[in-house]
C-alpha positions as CSV (number, residue, x, y, z in Angstrom):
1,M,-61.8,116.2,-7.6
2,R,-62.0,112.4,-7.9
3,T,-62.3,113.4,-11.7
4,I,-59.3,115.1,-11.7
5,R,-57.4,112.0,-10.1
6,F,-58.9,109.5,-12.5
7,T,-57.3,111.7,-15.5
8,I,-54.2,111.9,-14.0
9,F,-53.8,108.3,-13.6
10,I,-54.8,107.6,-16.8
11,M,-52.6,110.2,-18.4
12,L,-49.7,108.3,-15.8
13,G,-50.5,105.3,-17.4
14,L,-50.5,106.2,-21.3
15,C,-47.2,107.8,-20.8
16,L,-46.0,104.5,-18.9
17,M,-47.1,102.4,-21.9
18,G,-45.5,104.9,-24.6
19,Q,-42.4,105.0,-22.7
20,T,-39.0,103.6,-24.3
21,C,-38.1,99.8,-22.9
22,W,-34.4,99.6,-23.1
23,A,-32.5,96.4,-23.3
24,T,-35.7,94.4,-23.0
25,K,-35.6,91.2,-25.2
26,S,-38.2,89.9,-27.8
27,Y,-38.3,87.2,-30.8
28,V,-40.0,87.1,-34.1
29,T,-43.3,84.9,-33.9
30,D,-43.1,81.4,-34.7
31,L,-43.5,79.7,-38.3
32,F,-43.5,82.8,-40.5
33,K,-41.3,86.1,-41.5
34,I,-42.5,89.2,-40.7
35,T,-41.3,92.8,-42.1
36,L,-39.1,95.5,-40.4
37,R,-40.5,98.8,-41.7
38,S,-38.4,102.3,-41.3
39,G,-41.3,103.4,-39.5
40,P,-44.3,102.3,-37.4
41,S,-47.1,101.9,-39.9
42,I,-47.5,99.8,-43.2
43,Q,-46.7,103.0,-45.4
44,N,-43.3,103.1,-44.2
45,K,-40.6,101.6,-46.1
46,I,-39.5,97.9,-45.7
47,V,-36.2,97.5,-44.6
48,I,-35.5,93.6,-44.5
49,M,-37.6,90.4,-43.8
50,L,-37.0,89.0,-40.4
51,R,-36.9,85.6,-39.7
52,S,-38.9,83.5,-37.2
53,G,-37.1,83.5,-33.9
54,Q,-35.2,86.4,-34.7
55,P,-34.0,88.0,-31.6
56,L,-34.7,91.5,-31.1
57,E,-33.7,94.4,-28.6
58,I,-36.8,96.4,-27.9
59,L,-36.1,100.1,-28.0
60,E,-39.6,101.6,-27.4
61,T,-43.4,100.7,-28.3
62,K,-46.1,102.7,-30.3
63,D,-49.8,101.9,-30.5
64,D,-49.2,98.6,-32.6
65,W,-45.6,99.4,-33.4
66,T,-42.6,98.2,-31.6
67,H,-39.3,99.8,-32.5
68,V,-36.4,97.3,-32.5
69,R,-32.8,96.7,-32.8
70,F,-30.7,93.9,-33.8
71,L,-27.1,92.6,-35.6
72,N,-27.2,91.3,-38.9
73,S,-24.9,88.5,-40.1
74,K,-22.0,91.1,-40.3
75,G,-22.2,92.2,-37.1
76,K,-24.1,95.6,-38.0
77,E,-26.7,97.2,-36.1
78,I,-29.9,97.4,-37.9
79,E,-33.1,99.3,-36.3
80,G,-36.5,99.8,-37.5
81,W,-40.4,98.9,-36.7
82,V,-42.2,95.8,-36.3
83,M,-45.9,95.1,-35.5
84,S,-46.1,94.2,-31.7
85,R,-48.6,91.6,-32.2
86,Y,-45.9,89.5,-33.8
87,L,-43.2,89.3,-31.1
88,I,-43.4,87.2,-28.2
89,T,-41.2,87.3,-25.1
90,R,-40.4,83.4,-24.9
91,R,-37.9,81.6,-27.1
92,P,-39.5,80.5,-30.3
93,W,-40.4,76.5,-30.3
94,E,-37.9,76.2,-33.4
95,V,-35.1,78.0,-31.4
96,Q,-35.7,75.8,-28.5
97,A,-36.3,72.9,-30.8
98,K,-32.5,73.4,-32.1
99,S,-31.5,73.9,-28.7
100,F,-32.7,71.1,-27.7
101,M,-31.2,68.8,-30.0
102,Q,-28.0,70.5,-29.8
103,E,-28.4,69.8,-26.2
104,N,-29.6,66.3,-26.7
105,I,-26.2,66.1,-29.3
106,Q,-23.8,67.3,-26.4
107,L,-25.6,64.9,-24.0
108,K,-25.2,62.0,-26.4
109,E,-21.7,62.8,-27.2
110,K,-21.3,63.2,-23.3
111,L,-23.1,59.7,-22.8
112,A,-20.9,58.3,-25.4
113,L,-17.7,59.5,-23.8
114,V,-18.9,58.2,-20.0
115,E,-19.6,55.0,-21.4
116,K,-16.3,54.5,-23.2
117,K,-14.7,55.6,-20.1
118,L,-16.7,53.2,-18.0
119,T,-15.7,50.3,-20.7
120,E,-12.0,51.5,-20.2
121,T,-12.4,51.3,-16.6
122,G,-14.1,48.0,-16.5
123,H,-11.3,46.3,-18.9
124,R,-8.5,48.5,-16.4
125,E,-10.3,46.6,-13.4
126,Q,-10.7,43.0,-15.4
127,A,-7.0,43.3,-15.7
128,T,-6.3,44.6,-12.1
129,T,-8.3,41.6,-11.5
130,R,-6.3,39.2,-13.4
131,G,-3.3,40.7,-12.2
132,L,-4.1,40.6,-8.8
133,G,-5.4,37.0,-9.0
134,E,-1.8,36.5,-10.5
135,K,0.0,37.9,-8.0
136,T,-2.2,36.2,-5.1
137,Q,-1.7,32.5,-7.1
138,A,2.1,33.4,-7.1
139,F,2.0,34.7,-3.5
140,N,0.4,31.4,-2.8
141,K,2.8,29.6,-4.7
142,L,5.7,31.1,-2.9
143,Q,4.1,30.7,0.5
144,K,4.2,26.9,-0.4
145,E,7.7,27.2,-1.4
146,Y,8.6,29.1,1.8
147,D,6.7,26.7,4.0
148,A,8.4,23.6,2.1
149,L,12.0,25.2,2.7
150,R,10.8,26.0,6.5
151,R,10.2,22.4,7.0
152,G,13.2,21.3,4.7
153,S,15.5,23.6,6.9
154,A,14.4,22.3,10.4
155,D,14.5,18.8,9.1
156,Y,18.2,19.5,8.0
157,L,18.9,21.1,11.2
158,K,17.7,18.0,12.8
159,L,20.1,15.8,10.3
160,K,22.6,18.3,11.0
161,K,22.8,17.8,14.8
162,K,22.6,14.1,14.6
163,H,25.3,14.3,12.0
164,D,27.4,16.6,14.7
165,V,26.6,14.0,17.0
166,A,27.5,10.9,15.2
167,V,30.8,12.8,13.9
168,S,31.4,13.7,18.0
169,T,30.9,10.2,18.6
170,L,33.0,9.4,15.7
171,S,35.7,11.0,16.8
172,K,35.6,9.9,20.5
173,S,35.3,6.1,18.9
174,E,38.5,7.3,16.4
175,M,40.1,8.6,19.7
176,T,39.4,5.7,21.9
177,V,40.6,3.1,18.9
178,K,43.7,5.4,18.3
179,R,44.3,5.1,22.2
180,L,43.7,1.3,22.5
181,S,45.7,0.9,19.3
182,K,48.7,2.6,20.9
183,E,48.2,0.8,24.4
184,N,48.1,-2.8,22.1
185,D,51.2,-1.7,20.7
186,A,52.8,-1.0,23.8
187,F,51.3,-4.1,25.1
188,R,52.7,-6.3,21.8
189,S,56.2,-4.2,22.6
190,S,55.9,-5.4,26.4
191,Q,55.5,-8.8,25.2
192,R,58.0,-9.1,22.8
193,N,60.4,-8.0,25.2
194,R,59.5,-9.6,27.9
195,W,59.5,-12.8,25.7
196,F,62.8,-11.7,24.6
197,G,63.9,-11.9,28.2
198,M,62.7,-15.0,29.0
199,G,63.9,-16.5,25.6
200,A,67.4,-15.1,26.8
201,L,66.8,-16.1,30.5
202,V,66.2,-19.8,29.3
203,L,69.1,-19.6,26.7
204,L,71.4,-18.3,29.8
205,C,70.0,-21.1,32.1
206,G,70.3,-23.9,29.4
207,L,73.9,-22.7,28.8
208,M,74.7,-22.7,32.7
209,I,72.9,-26.1,32.7
210,G,75.0,-27.5,29.8
211,L,78.4,-26.4,31.3
212,A,77.7,-27.7,34.6
213,V,76.5,-31.0,33.0
214,G,79.7,-30.9,30.9
215,R,81.8,-30.3,33.8
216,H,80.7,-33.0,35.9
217,Q,81.0,-35.5,33.0
218,K,84.5,-34.0,32.6
219,K,85.2,-35.0,36.4
220,Q,83.4,-38.3,36.1
221,R,85.8,-39.3,32.9
222,S,88.7,-38.3,34.7
223,S,87.9,-40.1,37.8
224,I,87.6,-43.1,35.6
225,L,91.0,-42.7,33.9
226,F,92.6,-42.5,37.3
227,D,91.0,-45.6,39.0
């Protein structure tokens, strides 16, 4: 019974080893080219020479040979058999090196682009800083001018107030002067009238006295003549 089971396990293992492996990818080993043949033996015709690193799609394996398929440079599918020992599952060093070199070039380009952007950003930042400094200076200048104007306006308001007070005082003084001038003119007119009246009275008195004296003298002359 054990012998039958052991025999069945061996047969299953051989079947699994010989079964088709669909969509499994492999690569031609590093450093040299290999032959792709029309069948799984060295007696079969060579279809093409495969370069190192050529990606292949594994279709099946048989003994020391592997049935593979790939697309040529024109996009045509080509199938054949290669020796399994010349296949590797990892990416070949040359392919990896080319990939790394390409990634390195791309990283350098990205780094150069980042450095360029950083430089441009630095220049913009410097320009922004200079502009901010200039605007700050302009603002400080305007602030000083505003403070000076505010102080000047305060002084102007004080001077205006004093001027208004002086104008008001001057107006009052002018009104007082005009009033006194009118009173003085009235007083002078009154004085002239008074002096004129007194002169007329004196003249009248003198005239009356002169008439009285003349009459008295006339009477004296008459009495002397009649005596």
